[in-house]
C-alpha positions in Angstrom: -162.7 -114.7 -99.6 -159.0 -113.6 -99.4 -156.8 -115.1 -102.1 -153.0 -115.1 -102.5 -151.1 -116.3 -105.5 -147.3 -116.7 -105.2 -145.0 -117.4 -108.1 -141.3 -118.1 -108.5 -139.0 -120.1 -110.6 -135.4 -121.3 -110.6 -135.0 -120.3 -114.3 -133.0 -123.4 -115.1 -134.9 -124.4 -118.3 -133.3 -121.6 -120.3 -129.8 -120.4 -120.7 -130.6 -116.7 -121.2 -130.5 -115.7 -117.5 -128.7 -116.9 -114.4 -130.5 -119.6 -112.4 -132.1 -118.8 -109.0 -131.5 -121.9 -106.9 -134.3 -123.1 -104.6 -136.6 -120.2 -105.5 -139.7 -122.4 -105.4 -138.8 -123.6 -101.8 -138.0 -120.1 -100.5 -141.2 -118.6 -101.8 -143.2 -121.1 -99.9 -142.2 -119.4 -96.6 -143.8 -116.2 -97.8 -146.9 -118.1 -98.8 -147.2 -119.9 -95.5 -147.1 -116.6 -93.7 -150.0 -115.3 -95.7 -151.9 -118.6 -95.0 -151.8 -118.0 -91.2 -155.0 -117.3 -89.3 -154.4 -113.5 -88.8 -153.8 -112.9 -92.5 -156.5 -115.4 -93.6 -155.4 -115.9 -97.3 -156.1 -119.0 -99.3 -152.6 -119.4 -100.9 -151.9 -121.0 -104.3 -148.3 -121.4 -105.5 -147.5 -121.5 -109.2 -144.1 -121.8 -111.0 -143.2 -118.6 -112.8 -143.3 -120.3 -116.2 -145.0 -119.8 -119.5 -148.8 -119.9 -119.1 -148.8 -118.3 -115.7 -151.5 -115.8 -116.7 -153.8 -118.4 -118.1 -153.4 -120.6 -115.0 -154.3 -117.6 -112.8 -157.4 -116.9 -114.8 -158.5 -120.6 -114.7 -158.0 -120.7 -110.9 -160.0 -117.5 -110.2 -162.8 -118.6 -112.6 -163.1 -121.9 -110.8 -163.4 -120.4 -107.3 -167.1 -119.9 -107.5 -167.0 -116.5 -105.7 -165.2 -113.2 -106.3 -162.3 -112.6 -103.9 -162.7 -109.5 -101.9 -158.9 -109.2 -101.6 -156.1 -110.7 -103.8 -152.3 -110.7 -103.4 -150.0 -111.5 -106.3 -146.3 -112.1 -105.3 -143.6 -112.6 -107.9 -139.9 -113.4 -107.4 -137.9 -113.5 -110.6 -136.7 -111.5 -113.6 -138.2 -108.4 -115.1 -137.3 -106.3 -118.2 -137.9 -102.6 -118.8 -138.0 -101.8 -122.5 -139.0 -98.8 -124.6 -141.4 -100.9 -126.8 -143.3 -102.8 -124.2 -142.6 -101.0 -120.9 -142.1 -103.1 -117.7 -142.6 -106.8 -118.2 -142.2 -109.9 -116.0 -140.1 -112.7 -117.6 -141.3 -116.3 -117.2 -139.2 -119.4 -117.3 -139.3 -122.0 -120.0 -137.2 -123.3 -122.9 -137.5 -119.8 -124.2 -138.3 -116.8 -121.9 -141.8 -115.5 -122.3 -143.3 -112.2 -121.0 -146.2 -111.4 -118.7 -146.9 -107.7 -119.2 -147.9 -105.6 -116.2 -150.8 -104.2 -118.2 -152.3 -107.6 -118.5 -151.6 -108.3 -114.8 -153.4 -105.1 -113.9 -156.5 -106.0 -116.0 -156.6 -109.5 -114.6 -156.5 -108.3 -111.0 -159.0 -105.5 -111.6 -161.5 -107.9 -113.1 -160.9 -110.6 -110.5 -161.0 -108.9 -107.1 -162.4 -105.8 -105.4 -158.9 -104.7 -104.2 -155.5 -106.1 -105.0 -151.9 -105.9 -103.9 -148.9 -106.8 -106.1 -145.5 -107.6 -104.5 -142.7 -107.8 -107.0 -139.2 -108.7 -106.0 -137.4 -108.6 -109.3 -133.9 -108.8 -110.9 -133.5 -106.7 -114.1 -132.5 -108.9 -117.0 -129.7 -107.9 -119.4 -130.8 -105.3 -121.9 -133.2 -103.5 -119.5 -133.0 -99.8 -119.9 -132.6 -97.3 -117.1 -131.6 -97.6 -113.5 -133.4 -99.8 -110.9 -135.2 -96.8 -109.5 -136.5 -96.0 -113.0 -137.7 -99.6 -113.4 -139.5 -99.5 -110.0 -141.2 -96.3 -110.9 -142.3 -97.6 -114.3 -143.7 -100.8 -112.8 -145.5 -98.9 -110.0 -147.1 -96.5 -112.5 -148.1 -99.3 -114.8 -149.9 -101.0 -111.9 -151.2 -98.3 -109.6 -151.7 -95.0 -111.5 -155.0 -93.4 -112.2 -158.2 -95.0 -110.8 -156.5 -98.4 -110.2 -157.6 -100.6 -107.3 -154.2 -102.2 -107.3 -151.6 -101.2 -104.8 -148.0 -102.4 -105.3 -144.7 -103.0 -103.4 -141.9 -103.3 -105.8 -138.1 -103.9 -105.6 -135.6 -104.1 -108.4 -131.9 -104.8 -108.6 -129.2 -105.2 -111.3 -128.1 -108.7 -112.2 -124.8 -108.3 -110.4 -126.7 -107.4 -107.2 -128.6 -110.7 -107.1 -128.2 -112.7 -104.0 -126.7 -116.2 -104.5 -128.7 -118.1 -102.0 -132.0 -117.5 -100.1 -134.6 -114.9 -100.5 -133.5 -111.4 -101.5 -133.3 -108.6 -98.8 -136.6 -107.1 -99.9 -138.6 -110.3 -99.3 -136.7 -111.1 -96.1 -137.4 -107.7 -94.6 -141.0 -107.8 -95.8 -141.5 -111.2 -94.1 -139.9 -110.0 -90.9 -142.4 -107.1 -90.6 -145.2 -109.5 -91.4 -144.1 -111.8 -88.5 -143.8 -108.8 -86.2 -147.4 -107.8 -87.0 -148.8 -111.0 -85.3 -151.3 -110.0 -82.6 -151.3 -106.3 -83.4 -154.6 -104.4 -82.9 -153.8 -102.2 -85.9 -154.3 -103.3 -89.5 -151.2 -103.6 -91.7 -151.5 -101.8 -95.0 -149.0 -101.5 -97.8 -148.2 -98.0 -96.7 -147.5 -98.9 -93.0 -145.6 -102.0 -94.1 -143.3 -100.0 -96.4 -142.7 -97.4 -93.7 -141.9 -100.1 -91.2 -139.4 -101.5 -93.7 -137.8 -98.0 -94.2 -137.5 -97.6 -90.4 -135.2 -100.7 -90.4 -132.4 -98.5 -91.9 -129.6 -101.1 -91.8 -131.6 -103.8 -93.5 -133.3 -101.4 -95.9 -129.9 -100.1 -97.0 -129.3 -103.6 -98.6 -132.2 -103.1 -101.0 -131.0 -101.3 -104.2 -134.3 -99.8 -105.2 -137.8 -100.1 -103.8 -141.1 -98.2 -103.9 -144.7 -98.3 -102.6 -147.5 -97.3 -104.9 -151.0 -97.0 -103.5 -154.2 -97.8 -105.3 -157.5 -96.0 -105.1 -158.7 -98.2 -102.1 -156.8 -99.3 -99.0 -155.6 -102.9 -98.8 -155.5 -104.7 -95.5 -152.6 -107.1 -95.7 -153.2 -108.3 -92.1 -156.4 -107.2 -90.5 -156.4 -106.0 -86.9 -156.4 -108.7 -84.2 -159.7 -109.3 -82.5 -159.9 -108.5 -78.8 -159.9 -111.3 -76.3 -163.4 -112.6 -75.5 -162.4 -115.3 -73.0 -160.2 -115.1 -70.0 -156.5 -116.0 -70.8 -154.9 -118.8 -68.8 -153.9 -117.9 -65.3 -150.2 -117.3 -64.4 -150.6 -119.3 -61.2 -149.6 -123.0 -61.1 -152.5 -125.4 -61.5 -151.8 -126.9 -58.1 -152.6 -123.7 -56.3 -155.4 -122.3 -58.5 -158.5 -121.4 -56.5 -161.2 -124.0 -56.8 -164.0 -123.2 -59.3 -166.5 -125.6 -57.8 -169.2 -124.4 -55.3 -168.5 -124.9 -51.5 -170.1 -127.8 -49.7 -173.6 -127.2 -48.3 -173.6 -125.7 -44.9 -170.0 -124.5 -45.0 -169.2 -120.9 -44.2 -166.5 -118.9 -46.0 -163.5 -118.1 -43.8 -163.6 -114.6 -42.2 -160.6 -112.4 -42.2 -159.9 -109.4 -40.1 -160.0 -106.1 -42.0 -156.6 -104.8 -43.0 -155.2 -101.8 -41.3 -155.7 -98.5 -43.0 -152.8 -97.7 -45.3 -153.5 -94.1 -45.7 -155.7 -91.5 -43.8 -159.3 -91.6 -44.6 -159.2 -88.0 -45.8 -156.9 -89.0 -48.6 -159.1 -92.0 -49.8 -161.4 -90.9 -52.6 -165.1 -91.7 -52.0 -166.4 -94.8 -53.7 -163.0 -96.4 -54.1 -162.0 -99.7 -52.4 -159.2 -99.6 -49.9 -155.9 -100.6 -51.4 -155.6 -103.4 -48.9 -158.7 -105.2 -50.3 -158.9 -107.1 -53.5 -161.1 -105.4 -56.2 -164.7 -106.4 -56.6 -165.4 -109.6 -58.5 -166.6 -107.6 -61.6 -162.9 -106.9 -62.4 -162.2 -110.6 -62.8 -163.5 -110.8 -66.3 -160.7 -111.2 -68.8 -162.4 -108.9 -71.3 -162.3 -106.1 -68.6 -158.6 -106.5 -67.9 -156.6 -104.9 -70.7 -153.3 -106.7 -71.5 -150.3 -104.9 -70.1 -152.0 -103.5 -67.0 -151.3 -105.0 -63.5 -153.6 -107.7 -62.3 -156.4 -106.3 -60.1 -155.7 -109.1 -57.6 -152.2 -107.9 -56.8 -151.2 -104.8 -54.8 -150.7 -101.9 -57.1 -147.1 -100.7 -57.4 -146.6 -97.0 -56.5 -146.1 -96.1 -60.2 -149.2 -97.8 -61.5 -152.7 -96.4 -61.3 -155.7 -98.8 -61.3 -158.1 -98.2 -64.1 -161.0 -97.5 -61.7 -159.1 -94.6 -60.1 -159.2 -92.6 -63.4 -160.7 -89.2 -62.9 -163.6 -88.4 -65.2 -161.8 -85.3 -66.4 -158.9 -87.4 -67.6 -161.1 -89.8 -69.7 -160.6 -88.5 -73.3 -163.6 -88.7 -75.6 -163.6 -91.7 -77.9 -161.7 -94.0 -75.5 -163.6 -96.9 -73.8 -164.4 -97.0 -70.2 -161.9 -99.1 -68.2 -164.8 -101.3 -67.0 -166.2 -102.0 -70.4 -164.7 -104.3 -73.1 -162.6 -102.4 -75.6 -164.1 -102.2 -79.1 -162.2 -104.0 -81.9 -160.6 -100.9 -83.3 -159.2 -99.7 -79.9 -155.8 -101.0 -78.8 -156.3 -102.5 -75.4 -153.1 -101.2 -74.0 -154.0 -97.6 -74.9 -156.8 -97.2 -72.2 -154.7 -94.4 -70.7 -153.0 -92.1 -73.3 -149.3 -91.6 -72.6 -149.8 -87.8 -72.8 -152.1 -88.0 -69.7 -150.0 -90.3 -67.5 -146.3 -90.8 -68.4 -145.0 -94.3 -67.8 -143.3 -94.7 -64.5 -144.7 -91.4 -63.0 -147.0 -91.4 -59.9 -150.7 -90.7 -60.2 -151.5 -86.9 -60.1 -154.7 -87.6 -58.0 -153.4 -90.1 -55.3 -150.3 -89.8 -53.2 -148.0 -92.7 -53.4 -148.7 -95.4 -50.8 -146.1 -95.6 -48.0 -143.5 -98.3 -48.2 -145.3 -100.5 -45.7 -146.8 -103.8 -46.9 -150.3 -104.5 -45.6 -150.9 -107.9 -44.1 -152.0 -110.4 -46.6 -155.7 -111.0 -46.8 -155.8 -113.7 -49.4 -157.3 -117.1 -48.7 -154.7 -119.9 -48.2 -155.6 -121.3 -51.6 -154.4 -118.2 -53.5 -150.9 -118.3 -54.9 -148.3 -115.9 -53.4 -147.9 -112.6 -55.0 -146.0 -112.6 -58.3 -143.4 -109.8 -58.5 -144.2 -107.3 -61.1 -142.3 -104.5 -62.9 -143.4 -100.9 -62.8 -145.4 -99.8 -65.8 -143.2 -99.1 -68.8 -143.9 -98.4 -72.4 -143.9 -101.2 -75.0 -140.4 -100.3 -76.3 -138.6 -100.4 -73.0 -140.5 -103.0 -70.9 -138.3 -106.0 -69.9 -139.1 -109.3 -71.4 -140.9 -111.8 -69.2 -139.2 -115.2 -69.0 -140.9 -117.7 -71.3 -141.7 -120.2 -68.5 -143.7 -117.5 -66.6 -145.6 -116.1 -69.5 -149.2 -117.1 -70.1 -149.9 -114.8 -73.1 -147.5 -114.4 -76.0 -145.8 -111.0 -75.9 -147.0 -108.4 -78.4 -144.9 -108.0 -81.6 -142.5 -105.0 -81.9 -144.6 -102.0 -82.9 -144.4 -100.8 -86.4 -142.7 -97.4 -86.2 -144.8 -94.8 -88.0 -143.5 -91.4 -89.1 -144.5 -89.0 -86.3 -145.6 -85.5 -87.1 -142.6 -83.3 -87.8 -141.4 -81.0 -85.2 -141.8 -77.4 -86.5 -138.7 -75.4 -85.8 -139.2 -72.2 -83.7 -139.1 -68.9 -85.6 -138.7 -65.4 -84.4 -141.8 -63.4 -83.3 -143.7 -62.2 -86.3 -143.4 -58.5 -85.3 -141.8 -56.5 -82.5 -143.7 -56.7 -79.2 -143.6 -57.7 -75.6 -141.4 -60.6 -74.6 -143.3 -63.9 -74.8 -142.8 -67.3 -73.4 -140.7 -69.8 -75.3 -142.8 -71.9 -77.7 -143.8 -75.4 -76.6 -141.6 -78.2 -77.9 -143.7 -81.3 -77.0 -145.4 -81.7 -80.4 -145.7 -80.0 -83.8 -149.4 -79.3 -83.2 -148.7 -77.4 -80.0 -146.0 -75.4 -81.7 -148.3 -74.5 -84.6 -151.0 -73.5 -82.2 -148.6 -71.3 -80.3 -147.5 -69.7 -83.6 -151.2 -69.1 -84.5 -151.7 -67.3 -81.2 -148.6 -65.2 -81.7 -149.6 -64.3 -85.3 -153.0 -63.3 -84.1 -151.5 -61.2 -81.3 -149.4 -59.1 -83.7 -152.2 -58.9 -86.3 -150.5 -61.1 -89.0 -153.6 -62.6 -90.6 -151.6 -64.5 -93.3 -149.3 -66.0 -90.7 -152.4 -67.1 -88.7 -153.9 -68.7 -91.8 -150.6 -70.6 -92.6 -150.4 -71.9 -89.0 -154.0 -73.1 -89.2 -153.2 -74.9 -92.5 -150.4 -76.8 -90.7 -152.8 -77.8 -87.9 -155.3 -78.9 -90.5 -152.6 -81.0 -92.3 -151.5 -82.5 -89.0 -155.2 -83.5 -88.2 -155.1 -81.4 -85.0 -157.2 -78.4 -86.0 -160.2 -77.5 -83.9 -163.4 -75.9 -85.3 -162.0 -72.3 -85.2 -158.7 -73.3 -86.8 -160.4 -75.5 -89.5 -162.7 -72.6 -90.5 -159.8 -70.2 -90.6 -157.9 -72.5 -93.0 -160.9 -73.2 -95.2 -162.0 -69.6 -95.5 -158.7 -68.5 -97.0 -157.6 -71.6 -98.9 -157.6 -71.0 -102.7 -160.2 -73.0 -104.6 -158.4 -72.7 -108.0 -155.4 -70.9 -109.4 -154.2 -68.1 -107.1 -154.9 -64.5 -108.2 -151.2 -63.6 -108.3 -150.1 -60.0 -109.0 -146.4 -60.6 -109.3 -143.7 -63.2 -109.9 -140.7 -64.6 -108.1 -137.4 -62.7 -108.2 -133.8 -63.9 -107.9 -133.9 -62.9 -104.2 -137.0 -64.9 -103.7 -135.2 -68.0 -105.0 -131.8 -67.6 -103.4 -132.7 -66.1 -100.0 -136.2 -67.5 -99.4 -137.1 -70.6 -101.3 -133.6 -72.1 -100.9 -133.1 -71.0 -97.3 -131.3 -73.8 -95.4 -130.6 -75.7 -98.6 -128.0 -73.5 -100.3 -124.6 -75.0 -101.2 -123.1 -71.9 -102.7 -119.8 -73.6 -103.6 -121.5 -76.4 -105.6 -123.9 -73.9 -107.2 -121.0 -71.7 -108.3 -119.3 -74.6 -110.1 -122.5 -75.7 -111.8 -123.3 -72.1 -112.8 -119.9 -71.7 -114.4 -120.6 -74.9 -116.4 -124.1 -73.8 -117.5 -123.1 -72.7 -121.1 -121.5 -76.1 -121.8 -123.7 -78.3 -119.6 -126.3 -79.3 -122.1 -123.8 -80.4 -124.8 -121.6 -82.3 -122.4 -124.6 -83.7 -120.5 -126.3 -84.8 -123.7 -123.2 -86.7 -124.9 -123.1 -88.4 -121.5 -126.8 -89.4 -121.7 -126.3 -90.7 -125.2 -123.4 -92.8 -124.1 -125.5 -94.4 -121.4 -128.4 -94.9 -123.8 -130.7 -92.4 -122.1 -131.3 -90.3 -125.2 -135.1 -89.8 -125.6 -136.9 -90.6 -128.8 -139.6 -88.0 -129.3 -141.7 -87.4 -132.3 -142.0 -83.9 -133.6 -145.7 -84.1 -134.0 -146.0 -84.5 -130.2 -144.3 -81.2 -129.5 -146.4 -78.5 -127.8 -145.6 -74.8 -127.7 -146.6 -73.6 -124.1 -147.1 -70.0 -125.3 -149.4 -70.9 -128.2 -151.0 -74.2 -127.4 -154.6 -74.1 -126.2 -154.4 -77.4 -124.3 -154.9 -77.3 -120.5 -151.5 -78.9 -120.0 -149.7 -76.3 -122.0 -151.7 -73.3 -120.6 -151.0 -74.3 -117.0 -147.3 -74.9 -117.8 -147.0 -71.4 -119.3 -148.8 -69.9 -116.3 -146.5 -71.6 -113.8 -143.4 -70.7 -115.9 -144.3 -67.0 -115.7 -145.1 -67.2 -112.0 -141.7 -68.8 -111.2 -139.7 -66.8 -113.8 -138.2 -70.1 -115.1 -138.3 -70.5 -119.0 -140.7 -73.3 -119.9 -139.0 -76.3 -121.4 -140.3 -77.7 -124.7 -143.2 -79.9 -123.9 -143.8 -83.3 -125.6 -147.0 -85.3 -125.1 -146.5 -89.0 -125.0 -149.0 -91.8 -124.5 -147.4 -93.8 -121.8 -149.0 -92.0 -118.8 -147.7 -90.6 -115.5 -144.5 -92.6 -115.6 -143.4 -90.4 -118.5 -143.7 -87.1 -116.5 -140.4 -85.3 -116.0 -137.4 -83.7 -117.6 -135.4 -85.6 -120.1 -132.0 -84.8 -121.7 -132.1 -82.5 -124.7 -129.3 -81.5 -127.0 -129.7 -77.8 -126.2 -131.7 -77.8 -122.9 -133.8 -80.2 -120.9 -137.1 -81.3 -122.5 -140.3 -81.9 -120.6 -142.5 -84.9 -121.3 -145.8 -86.0 -119.9 -148.7 -88.4 -120.7 -151.8 -87.1 -122.4 -153.9 -88.5 -119.6 -152.4 -86.0 -117.2 -154.6 -83.2 -118.5 -157.9 -85.1 -117.9 -157.0 -86.6 -114.5 -155.8 -83.5 -112.7 -157.3 -80.3 -111.5 -155.8 -76.9 -112.4 -154.2 -76.6 -108.9 -152.7 -80.1 -109.2 -151.3 -79.4 -112.6 -149.7 -76.2 -111.4 -148.3 -78.0 -108.4 -146.8 -80.7 -110.7 -145.4 -78.1 -113.1 -143.9 -76.1 -110.3 -142.0 -79.1 -109.0 -140.7 -80.0 -112.4 -139.7 -76.4 -113.4 -137.7 -76.1 -110.2 -135.2 -78.6 -111.8 -135.0 -76.6 -115.0 -133.1 -73.7 -113.4 -129.5 -73.3 -114.5 -128.1 -74.8 -111.2 -130.4 -77.8 -111.0 -130.5 -78.5 -114.8 -127.4 -80.7 -114.2 -129.6 -83.2 -112.5 -131.5 -83.8 -115.8 -128.3 -85.1 -117.4 -126.6 -86.5 -114.2 -129.6 -87.7 -112.2 -127.9 -89.6 -109.3 -125.2 -88.8 -106.8 -122.5 -91.0 -108.5 -122.9 -89.3 -111.9 -123.1 -85.8 -110.4 -119.9 -86.5 -108.3 -118.2 -87.5 -111.6 -119.2 -84.2 -113.2 -118.0 -82.2 -110.1 -114.7 -84.1 -110.2 -114.2 -83.4 -113.9 -115.0 -79.7 -113.3 -112.5 -79.5 -110.5 -109.8 -81.1 -112.7 -110.5 -78.6 -115.5 -110.5 -75.8 -112.9 -107.0 -76.9 -111.7 -108.1 -78.0 -108.2 -107.1 -81.7 -108.8 -105.1 -83.6 -111.3 -106.5 -85.8 -114.0 -104.8 -88.8 -112.5 -106.9 -88.4 -109.3 -110.3 -89.0 -111.0 -111.8 -92.1 -112.5 -112.2 -92.9 -116.2 -115.8 -91.7 -116.5 -114.8 -88.4 -114.9 -111.8 -88.1 -117.2 -114.2 -88.5 -120.2 -116.4 -85.7 -118.9 -113.3 -83.5 -118.2 -112.3 -84.0 -121.8 -115.6 -82.7 -123.0 -115.6 -79.8 -120.5 -112.1 -78.7 -121.7 -113.5 -78.2 -125.2 -116.6 -76.4 -124.2 -115.6 -74.2 -121.1 -113.6 -71.2 -122.2 -113.1 -67.5 -121.6 -115.1 -66.0 -118.8 -116.7 -69.3 -117.9 -113.3 -71.0 -117.5 -112.2 -68.1 -115.2 -115.3 -68.5 -113.1 -114.7 -72.2 -112.9 -111.1 -71.8 -111.8 -112.3 -69.2 -109.1 -115.0 -71.6 -107.8 -112.7 -74.6 -107.8 -110.0 -72.9 -105.8 -112.0 -73.0 -102.5 -114.0 -76.2 -103.1 -113.4 -79.1 -100.6 -112.2 -81.7 -103.1 -112.4 -84.5 -100.5 -116.2 -84.0 -100.0 -117.3 -84.3 -103.6 -119.4 -87.4 -103.1 -121.1 -86.1 -100.0 -121.7 -82.7 -101.6 -123.3 -84.3 -104.6 -125.7 -86.3 -102.5 -126.5 -83.3 -100.3 -127.1 -81.2 -103.4 -129.6 -83.7 -104.8 -131.5 -83.8 -101.5 -131.6 -80.1 -101.3 -133.0 -79.8 -104.8 -135.8 -82.2 -103.9 -136.7 -80.2 -100.8 -136.7 -76.9 -102.8 -138.9 -78.5 -105.5 -141.5 -79.3 -102.9 -141.4 -75.7 -101.6 -141.8 -74.4 -105.2 -144.8 -76.7 -105.7 -146.4 -75.3 -102.6 -145.8 -71.7 -103.6 -147.2 -72.3 -107.1 -150.5 -74.0 -105.9 -150.9 -72.2 -102.6 -152.5 -75.3 -101.0 -150.5 -77.2 -98.3 -152.8 -80.2 -98.2 -152.8 -80.5 -102.0 -149.0 -80.3 -102.2 -148.6 -83.0 -99.6 -151.1 -85.2 -101.4 -149.4 -84.8 -104.8 -146.0 -85.6 -103.2 -147.3 -88.7 -101.6 -149.0 -90.0 -104.7 -146.3 -89.1 -107.2 -142.9 -88.8 -105.5 -140.4 -87.5 -108.0 -137.2 -88.6 -106.3 -136.2 -91.2 -103.8 -133.1 -89.7 -102.0 -135.4 -87.9 -99.6 -138.0 -89.8 -97.6 -141.7 -88.8 -97.7 -141.7 -87.9 -94.0 -138.6 -85.7 -94.5 -140.3 -83.8 -97.3 -143.5 -83.5 -95.3 -141.6 -82.1 -92.3 -139.8 -79.6 -94.5 -143.0 -78.3 -96.1 -144.6 -77.9 -92.6 -141.6 -75.9 -91.4 -141.6 -73.8 -94.6 -145.3 -73.2 -94.3 -145.0 -71.2 -91.1 -141.6 -69.6 -91.9 -141.2 -65.8 -92.5 -139.7 -66.6 -95.9 -142.9 -67.9 -97.2 -144.8 -65.0 -95.8 -142.5 -62.6 -97.7 -142.9 -64.6 -100.9 -146.7 -64.5 -100.6 -146.6 -60.8 -100.0 -144.4 -60.4 -103.2 -147.0 -62.4 -105.2 -149.9 -60.5 -103.8 -151.7 -63.6 -102.4 -151.1 -62.9 -98.7 -154.2 -62.8 -96.5 -154.7 -59.2 -95.3 
């Protein structure tokens, strides 16, 4: 049984929050989509009012069977507080709370696997930004060994839409509608990626996130293959009769058609193109949707399924004369890589532009004009009146494997051919051959690791990656230098002008930044008894932090253990320098390699240039800091900046003096003042890319670094596919090879 519970309220019974008109009516649209046949959910709608949790428990207890899959959808207000964490607010004479901890326990006890969809507006008094609330709600529902996946959106009260469903719910429902009839299952991950691919509509969502549980959740299962013949496209009046001929009658005879091509060009065992195919091809289950009808002459650019050469039949794909299994997309009988759409068959010459005389019986309808074969994104739409089968929905665009940028030959040698550009896997395989040719064993191992991560490694490449992949902590014999950071780790991400300004502010940054965080009520409350000394503590968390700090040559921040869990992991503003907090459960739920990977990513932001992001975490606040610094440095006037930047400039004037002020004036003189906002956003994106590279260097395991980034993304300015592509490029770069040689971990 698949169960869906949808809840919404107009919030008109209380005067504490603004009403949401017609919320109960709008949420029924989402519920009706889940109740359709392809999704197969039994939908129950509840008002988001006091007693919702008890009503859900009573409903599930009275079902008589345990649901195998359960969806909980909520549209309403939420609150993020220090005392109770993220909480859903329920309507009534007085607002009541429904904690996410209780929701998680209820779902875990009620169903094998669950999905929570929250489209929330943050109530007044909620702490943090919408992104912080999304992350906190996701960690509360889906961290650890949870079987609950979650799709969450949050917005500020002033961003609430006046009428109709919010952008998050509208886009989600659009993707669900597009999934109708698809042969691929729709999971929370593929759904969220499809939403991200709609860039214009996704930009209207202030903050959103996808958090995956321990088990996959199928929101819409794959469509079953057709088992009966679809309706014919011919008019009923000219459909061939299906009844047997009268006794004694003889079928009409027709003269054989003239030969269209020489006999020497006709492959043995294939019917002449002038004849209709044998009756076996009439079965609807044997005719994949999207291929031309076997009863019509084949256009020059379309190759009949029966002409497929055995050498072009890839393993794992069904024979064109057998019904496709349920997990194979019918239109993918011929991979695009073997026969590009619109190109002639490599084994048969194109037929001449002469139409053979018709050999159809008079009862057969005249030939229906057909288009040449095209892919599903460019094929023209068939008029509704001439279409017997509903068209497939627009495909969900998945992130393709990143294209690895070409690099120079690993060592001097003969001139080689240019690397292939058709796919990342081919490029990595070309690099692997080049590294092996010049004797670079470490480069060959890193290229094999990329192929393994792309899922394209053969047996030799998989063994090469497995034999040299570290099982635990790397046996390093060195540490990173300033050159490693500036010229290798940050290659392609350097903004020297912005870094120069932030470096000149370093002595005063913590004091000015801490005052800024206190004014925005982001000052952390940390108990002294939870403080850990990384150099002296014997806990696994502190020991791995100290080891990573020495490897990266970045001073370890003071560590505070807090009980909240993974949502507490990260740097927080401190009065003298950033402080590092993490949940106690982190030490028992992660391996040594994973801990080192997480610490490396966090310590990357503790360097003097990136430490500003601890106090000014988003592009708006960072641009205000840069504007204030430019005003203090004399590049712009105080009247040209906003009030928040003026407040920061006042603090910088008191703190930045002497040599630091001279360095700031020098850096401000050449800074493009009209690009402050764009530079701030680009700086944050670059810092996120660099942190992923640092995590890879610290753990030495590409697959682990990709997995940690997918499960626990630290920032949201960069997309997961962008970070993945950057790690793959960096993995085969000469810069990483030099870093591994410096650390003494290169394969020799």
